[in-house]
N, C-alpha and C positions, 0 to 999 in steps of 0.2 A: 291199052286201058288202066293200068296203073297210073301213068306217068300224068293223064289226061283227071284224073280224082287229084294228085296232088298239088295241082293247078291250082286248083278249084280248089280246095281245102286251106292251102295257103291264101287266096285269092281272099274267099272268106270272111280268112284270120284275122289280113291289115283291113279291111275294110271295116269290120269290128272293132278295131283298134283307133282310128279314125273316126268313129262314129264319138269318143266320150269317155272310153275304158279310162276306165280309174288310175290317179297315178299315184305310185306307193312314196311318200315323203317319210324322213326319220327328222323327226325331232328329239335334240336331249331335255330326260324332265330331269325333274330335279326331282329328290326323293328325301324325303321326310330324315332320312338319315344325315342326310348328306347339311338339311337347314339348324337337326339338332346337332352337329358338329360344329362348327359358325358358332352357335350360340352361346355352348356349351365354354370351346375358345375364347372368347369375346370374353364371358363372366370369369375365367380365370383371370385374362387380362385388365378385367376393369378391376379383381378383384388383391391386384397387387398394385395399383394406385400410383404406379408410376410420370412422373408430370417431366423429370428429368433423366434420361436414357437415352445410352448411347449404341450402333448399328451398323455394321457393312453394307450395303443398299446397291444392288445390281441387277439392271434392268436389260434385257438381254431382248434389245429392239428392234436383230435382225440388222436390216441396211444402216442405221441412223450409226455416225459417229461415232469415236471416241470414247467424247465429251460424255456421250449420255450414256454408253454402252460401260464404260472400263468403272470394275467397283470402285464408292466413294464413301467417307466415314461422313455420316449424317450422326448431329448430335442433338437432343433435344433438352432444352434449357427450360425451366418454367415453364413446361409448355411450347414458347418460344423454339421453330424447326430451324438450325443454323450449316445447310447447303448450301454451298459454293452458287450452283446450278437454277437453285431454287426450284429446282421440276422433281426434286423427292417428293416423296409424302408418308403418313405418320404411319404409325401401323394402324391407329384409329380409321382414318384417309382406305386402307388397307382393304380393312374389316370391310367399309362402306364398300368397296369396287366389288367386294369377293356377294353385300348381297346384291347389288342390280344385277350383276353378272348371272345368276340366277334367277332372277326376279323376268329376265330379260327371255329366258330360257336357253343358254349362251354354256356350254361344254364348259366346264370347273372342274381342277384336279386343286386342293390346299393339303400342305403338309403343317400344322401345327404342333409349336414348342408345346413338351409335354407338360411342362411346369408355371411356362407365363403365359398362351395358349397364341403365344405368338405365330403368323404365318409365317414359316422358313418359306418356305418353297407354294409360286399360284402363279400357276398358268389357265389361261381365259380365254377361247374359243382358238386355242393356238394352231387347228386340223386350219381355219378360213388364214393363219397370217400371209399367204399369197395374196388375197389381195386384199385383207384389213386391218395385220399388220400383225393383229392378236396379241394379248400378252403375256408374258414370263419373268416377274420380278424372284427375285432370292432376297430376304436377310439374312444374316452369316453374326457370329459374336455380338449378340446383344445382351448389356448388358447395363445394369443398372447406374446411375452416376454418369458421371465427367468420364469421355477419353482418359488413360494416362491417370497419372499421380500428379498428388499437390502440387501446386507450383513450389518449385524453394530452388531457391539461389545454389547450392551447392549443385545438382541434377543438372540445373540451366548451365554453368559455365561448363560442367561434361560434358556436355553435348555441344557446346560452341567448343570446346576442343576438340572435340574427334571431328566436325565439321570443319576447322582449319585446317587438322591434319589427311581430311582426305577428297575435301572440295578439285569439283575440277576445273583445271585454268579458267575452260570458259564454259557456262553452259545456261542454260534453259529452266524457266519455274513458272508456277502461277500460285496466284493468292489470292483468299478469298479475305479481306475484311470485316466485322461485324463489329458495328457502335455506331451509338448515337454523334454523329463528328464528322469530322469532314476527310477524314483515312476512308468512309466505309467505299464496299467497292471491289472489284475484280480481275485483278492480270495476270497477263503473258509477259512477262518478262527475259530479256538475254542479257547476260551479264558476264562481260572477260575480264579474266584479272580482281581490280576490283571497281570498275565499271562499269556502268548499264549503257550497253550498248542499243537497245532496241526497245519496245514495249509496243503492246495493243493495249487497249481495254476489253475485256472479255464479256461483262454486266454496268451494267451504267450502276453509279451508284444514286444511296434510294435520296442523297440532299439535293443531288447533282453538280456534287463537288466533283473535279478532276484528280484522281489519284496519285501521289506520285510518286513514281517509280525506286526502287530500292533493290540493293545487294542483300541477300541473306544475312550476308555479318550485319548491313546493317540496322536487321530487323532483331537480331542477335541484343546486338548496341544498344535499341532502346531498351528490350526487356530485359536488360541487364542489369541496367540504370535505374526501372521499375521496380525489378523487385528488389534489387538494395536499396531502395530506396526505402520502399515495407517496411523489410525485417531489418532496416538498422536504424532507423526515426529519420532519416535526412530530410526529409519531407518537412515543410516549416508546420502543417498543420496534423491530426491525429487522424491518418490514413489508413483503414482494413483491407488491404487486399487481398482475396480469397480466389482459389481457380483450378486448375489442373493444368498440366500439360504432357504429350507426349511426344517422342522423340523418334525419329528412323533409326532400326537398328546400327546399322550401317555406316550411315555419313552423318546421324546425326542434329542435320536439319530439325527441326519443329514442326510434326506433322499437324499438332493441333494445340491451338494454346486457347486458355478461357480463364480470363481477369475477371471477377466483380472490386469493384470500388466503393470504399466506403466511410464517410464522417465517422468516424469515435467520438468525437468530440463534443459533447452535449452542446459546447459554445457554440458550434458551426453549422452555418447554412444550409443547403443541400450541394450538393457537390459538381453541380451546372454553375456555383456562384467562382470555379476555379477553373471553370473553361475545361472539364473533366468530361467523358462519360463512363457513369455505371457502370456498363460492361463492354469488354471489348473480348473480339474472339476474331481469331485471327488460324486461316490451314493455309498448309506449302504441299502441293504437289506435283507431279510429272517431273519430275526435278531427270532434267536428260542431260548429260554430256554433248557436249559443244565442238565439232571441229575445227580447228583455228590455230595461230601461230605459236611454234614450242616455247613454254612459260620461259622469263629469261631466268637469267640464273639466279637471282632474288628470291623468286618464289620458289625457284624449288629446293636451294637452300634451308627455304622458310617449312618450307614442305615437311622436308626431308626432317626438320630438328620437331617440328608438332606431332610425326608420327614415334619418333625416337621418344619425344615426352608421354606419350600415352604408354608405352612399352615402360619406362620409366613408373607411371603414376600406378599401372598394377599392378607394381611390387609392394607399393603401399608399404616403403620402407622411411622412418623419419628418423631412426635411430641407428646407424652404420658408422665402421673408419673406414679411409682409402691415402692412396701415397697422391699425393701429387708435384709432379716435379714441372718446372719454367724454366723455360730454354729459351733466352733473347740473343738471338745470332746478331745482331746490330751490335751491339756491346761486349759479347762472345764470355755468353757469362752462360749459369746456369747455377738456377737455385733451385733445393730439393736435394732427396727428398723427403716434402716436408709429410707426416701423418699426421691425419685432419682427423681428430672425431667430436660427431654431427648426431647432436638429441634433443629428439621430438624435432627434429628439422632447426635448429639454431646448434650451427660450430664451440664447442664450449670449450676447446682446444687443440692445440695442433702445436708436433714438435719436431727441429729438426737435428737431423742426426742425434739422437735422440736426448736431447737440448729442448726442455721446454721455450714457445716465446711469446710472445706477447701478441697476440688473436686480432686487438686491433691495428697495429703495426703490419702481422701481416697475409700477402697474398694469397690468401687464404676464402673458402664462401662454401657451402653449402652445394651439395649437387645442383636443386633445385636454382641457387643463384648462379652456377655457371648457366644453365639453358636459358635464364633470364641476359646474361650476358653477353653469352653469343647472340641469342635474336637481336638483341637492342642493337651488334655490329651489326645482324646481318639488315635490317632495315635500316641500315644508316646508309647501308650498301657500299660498305669498309671491303675491303678483299679479304675477305675469312674462306672457312672449311672446316670441316667438322666426320668424326670418322665417330660411329657412335658402337655401343655394346650390342653383341646380338643376344643377349642373355637378358640381364638389365634393362635397356635401355640407355642408359647416362652414357653422357660424353666419353668419347676414348681419347680420342688426340682433336685440340685444336692446332689449329693453323694461321694468324692474325695477321695481320699488314703486310701478304703477301711474298709470306713466310717469314716475316723479321723475327716473328714472336711463334713458339709450341707450347702448349701444355701433354700432360698425360699423364693422365688419368687411371689407377691401376689399382687391382688390389683389393676392392671394395667386398667389405665385411662386413653384415647385418651385426647388429648388438640384439641381445633379450632387452 
């Protein structure tokens, strides 16, 4: 009897469900407090009045490739978004996306910056990610103004020195160039030694002109020429160069460079007359070492010298004394020891066996002179090798011309 009653009861329940029993659904609800928080954050951002700022943007887009999901440096300059991929929203667009999500009844979770109101972490409809992707954006390191420090020739040359001392023999990198000029576009480039070996166009240039691939050293060289011309007045016309640059802390390559050019001579017309773009921005990213043939002896010797030069430059020694001995095996002669005195980077005196010598006739120079002479011989592919002081970085022994000549530098002492 009890079994029969149970079967009948289950049958009635099943019938009632199939006859249109209401289905319970849950819809995310936008609370007034959510809209109030959004409005307050937006007000803080608008009050900041920033039309030039920088930030690091990450799109946790799930299955998308590294070009979209990797953190990327973004700058907004006078309202212009400078994004290599052209896919990054501005802060204002992020606010608008949050508002649209609320209006659509989607689940939204946002963390706002307490001072600027910037949405630092935005999660929209994450629960449905397997179906429609969802959205998870993060904004970090938001800061007024452009990335880095004002463009300066000394900092630029120091960064180039670091790059030349640490660069891989073979490497790949991506560069994006923004300007009203034929250079505009984005490339992925492979380099071996000082030659471009392969490249791909990543994003079409706005002007439809194919970008010419180059090495990072070529970019450095062009930038040094431009900044030096502005700082040292080498241009025939009065041009003011303003902007900022930021360099990789370990390898030295420019991660971001932004330059504005403007005519400062009232008698001249616009800058277009000289074929220059008023604004040039480029970013370098995705620098990776590539497997390849072992560096040739010249490249290895150059790298070793440049790394020693970095160590020497870190000492900031411009006034010092040292002892120099020159051995000429071909003539079986030894010259020295010379006691060389350098003040503010210039040789002011040299003694040989305690007797003052004519520094214009003596084979002496500053440590910087020795570095330059050694580098020139290396680049000329002369048979030369060098050992460097482990503590100060200066050359300790230089063997030149296949062992026919030796220079030894010892007892270097800083002067007050």
